[in-house]
C-alpha positions in Angstrom: -56.2 200.5 -28.7 -52.5 200.8 -29.2 -50.4 198.0 -27.7 -48.0 199.5 -25.2 -44.4 198.5 -25.3 -42.5 197.9 -22.0 -38.7 197.7 -21.9 -37.3 195.6 -19.1 -33.6 196.2 -18.3 -32.3 193.8 -15.7 -29.1 191.7 -15.7 -31.0 188.8 -13.9 -32.4 187.0 -16.9 -34.9 185.0 -14.8 -36.4 188.1 -13.3 -36.6 189.8 -16.7 -38.3 186.8 -18.2 -40.8 186.5 -15.2 -41.8 190.2 -15.6 -42.1 189.8 -19.3 -44.5 186.8 -19.1 -46.8 188.6 -16.6 -46.9 191.8 -18.8 -47.5 189.8 -22.0 -50.4 188.0 -20.2 -51.9 191.5 -19.7 -51.6 192.4 -23.4 -48.3 194.3 -23.3 -45.4 194.0 -25.8 -42.1 193.5 -24.0 -38.5 194.0 -24.9 -35.6 192.8 -22.7 -32.0 194.0 -22.1 -29.5 192.6 -19.6 -27.1 195.5 -19.1 -27.3 199.3 -19.2 -25.7 199.8 -22.6 -28.0 197.3 -24.3 -31.0 198.8 -22.6 -30.1 202.3 -23.9 -29.6 201.0 -27.4 -33.0 199.3 -27.4 -34.6 202.4 -26.0 -33.1 204.7 -28.7 -34.2 202.4 -31.5 -37.8 201.5 -30.5 -40.9 203.4 -29.4 -41.0 202.6 -25.6 -44.0 203.5 -23.4 -42.5 202.5 -20.1 -39.2 201.2 -18.7 -38.7 198.8 -15.8 -35.1 199.3 -14.7 -32.7 197.5 -12.3 -30.0 199.6 -10.6 -27.1 197.3 -10.1 -26.1 196.2 -13.6 -22.8 195.9 -15.6 -21.5 198.5 -18.0 -24.0 201.2 -17.0 -26.0 201.1 -13.7 -29.6 202.0 -13.5 -29.0 205.6 -12.3 -26.8 206.2 -15.3 -29.3 204.8 -17.7 -32.1 206.9 -16.2 -30.1 210.0 -16.4 -29.4 209.5 -20.1 -33.0 208.7 -20.9 -34.2 211.8 -19.0 -32.0 214.1 -21.2 -34.4 213.6 -24.0 -37.5 211.7 -22.9 -40.2 211.8 -20.1 -41.1 208.1 -20.5 -42.3 206.6 -17.2 -39.6 204.6 -15.4 -40.1 202.2 -12.6 -37.0 201.1 -10.6 -37.0 197.4 -9.7 -34.1 196.9 -7.3 -32.7 194.9 -4.5 -31.6 198.1 -2.8 -34.2 198.6 -0.1 -33.2 201.5 2.1 -35.3 204.7 2.3 -32.2 206.6 1.0 -32.1 204.4 -2.1 -35.8 204.9 -2.8 -35.7 208.7 -2.3 -32.5 209.0 -4.4 -34.2 207.0 -7.2 -37.2 209.2 -7.2 -35.2 212.4 -7.0 -33.1 211.7 -10.0 -36.3 211.1 -12.1 -37.9 207.7 -11.5 -41.7 207.6 -11.4 -41.9 204.7 -9.0 -39.7 202.3 -7.0 -40.2 198.6 -6.2 -37.9 196.4 -4.2 -36.9 192.8 -4.8 -38.3 190.3 -3.9 -41.5 191.5 -5.4 -45.1 190.5 -6.3 -45.3 190.4 -10.2 -49.0 191.2 -10.0 -48.3 194.4 -8.0 -45.6 195.4 -10.6 -48.1 194.9 -13.4 -50.6 197.1 -11.5 -48.0 199.8 -11.0 -47.2 199.7 -14.7 -50.8 200.2 -15.6 -51.1 203.0 -13.1 -48.0 204.8 -14.5 -49.2 204.5 -18.1 -52.7 205.8 -17.0 -51.2 208.8 -15.2 -48.9 209.6 -18.1 -51.9 209.7 -20.5 -54.1 211.6 -18.1 -51.4 214.2 -17.4 -50.7 214.8 -21.1 -54.5 215.3 -21.7 -54.8 217.6 -18.8 -51.8 219.6 -19.8 -53.1 220.1 -23.3 -56.6 221.3 -22.2 -56.2 223.0 -18.8 -52.8 224.6 -18.6 -51.7 227.8 -20.2 -48.9 226.8 -22.6 -46.6 229.6 -21.6 -46.3 230.8 -18.0 -44.0 233.7 -17.1 -43.3 234.6 -13.4 -40.4 236.9 -12.5 -37.4 235.6 -14.5 -38.9 232.1 -15.0 -40.6 231.0 -18.2 -42.4 227.6 -18.4 -43.5 226.1 -21.7 -46.0 223.4 -20.6 -46.5 221.6 -24.0 -42.7 221.3 -24.5 -42.1 220.6 -20.7 -39.2 223.1 -20.7 -38.2 226.0 -18.5 -35.8 228.8 -18.7 -34.4 231.1 -15.9 -32.8 234.3 -17.1 -33.1 233.0 -20.6 -31.0 229.9 -19.7 -32.6 226.4 -20.1 -32.8 224.4 -16.9 -33.1 220.6 -17.0 -35.6 219.1 -14.5 -36.8 215.6 -13.7 -40.4 214.9 -14.6 -41.6 215.2 -11.0 -39.6 218.5 -10.5 -41.3 219.9 -13.6 -44.7 218.7 -12.4 -44.2 220.4 -9.0 -43.1 223.6 -10.6 -45.9 223.6 -13.1 -48.5 223.0 -10.4 -47.2 225.9 -8.2 -46.8 228.3 -11.2 -50.2 227.6 -12.6 -51.7 229.1 -9.4 -49.3 231.8 -8.3 -49.7 233.0 -4.7 -51.7 229.9 -3.8 -50.2 227.9 -1.0 -50.0 224.1 -1.6 -49.4 221.8 1.3 -47.0 218.8 1.0 -50.0 216.6 1.0 -51.7 218.4 -1.9 -48.4 218.5 -3.9 -47.8 214.8 -3.3 -51.4 213.7 -4.3 -51.6 216.0 -7.3 -48.1 215.1 -8.7 -47.7 211.5 -7.7 -51.4 210.8 -8.0 -51.3 208.6 -4.9 -52.8 208.8 -1.5 -50.6 210.7 0.9 -49.1 208.8 3.8 -45.5 209.7 4.5 -44.8 211.8 1.4 -43.6 214.9 3.2 -39.9 214.0 3.0 -40.2 213.1 -0.7 -41.8 216.5 -1.5 -39.3 218.4 0.6 -36.3 216.7 -1.1 -37.8 217.5 -4.6 -38.4 221.1 -3.6 -34.8 221.4 -2.3 -33.3 220.1 -5.5 -35.7 222.1 -7.6 -34.6 225.3 -5.8 -31.0 224.4 -6.3 -31.5 224.0 -10.1 -33.4 227.3 -10.2 -30.5 229.1 -8.4 -33.2 230.0 -5.9 -31.6 229.2 -2.6 -29.7 232.4 -2.0 -32.1 235.0 -3.5 -33.6 237.6 -1.4 -37.0 236.9 -2.9 -37.2 233.2 -3.7 -39.2 231.9 -6.7 -40.5 229.1 -4.5 -41.4 230.4 -1.1 -41.9 228.2 2.0 -44.9 229.2 4.1 -43.9 227.7 7.4 -46.3 225.2 8.8 -48.5 225.3 5.7 -46.6 224.5 2.5 -45.1 226.1 -0.6 -46.1 228.8 -3.2 -44.7 230.8 -6.1 -45.0 234.6 -5.9 -46.6 236.2 -8.9 
């Protein structure tokens, strides 16, 4: 089995070292960076399977690092931050993080989340290759599943991984209504507790990127009290 490489970007050397030791004990290879610029440089020059990313760092903060990575890669990213508010967590997920943990943290839980994200990334790629039509066209929207790209009116639109996954889920079953709970559990692959706000925020930003908010016939339609669907 391939040894997975985890990049840890955190300006607190002790934390980066602690995380590295626990991951290495589980058979992972680790690389460390202690500011955003160094982290991006390592990411560009090495095959990275997952990134553990602090937010408050010198040179480039975690949000800026994530944004640059997402321009070209869908690599799983876990924020590990001292910022603990719900707003910070939702903001991190909306801009493209796959998970968010707060400091102080349990290293064993972090390792478990790393394994879960790697497992989901592999399962999703396998499912996408076998079960999803490669090209889906609905109205003025074209989705290329294998390339994870979309165009609206022949113009490319950049989406975060979760936004793309939500859109692909809805578009793969046009006219079917998905509840927030179904969307959360299918996209996040986690049990649904309080995920409605997370789904709602992602749908809102997704509509904005699709220029969908002011159209007479929206690509993504809200079925009040039930959920969301895409009209065929």
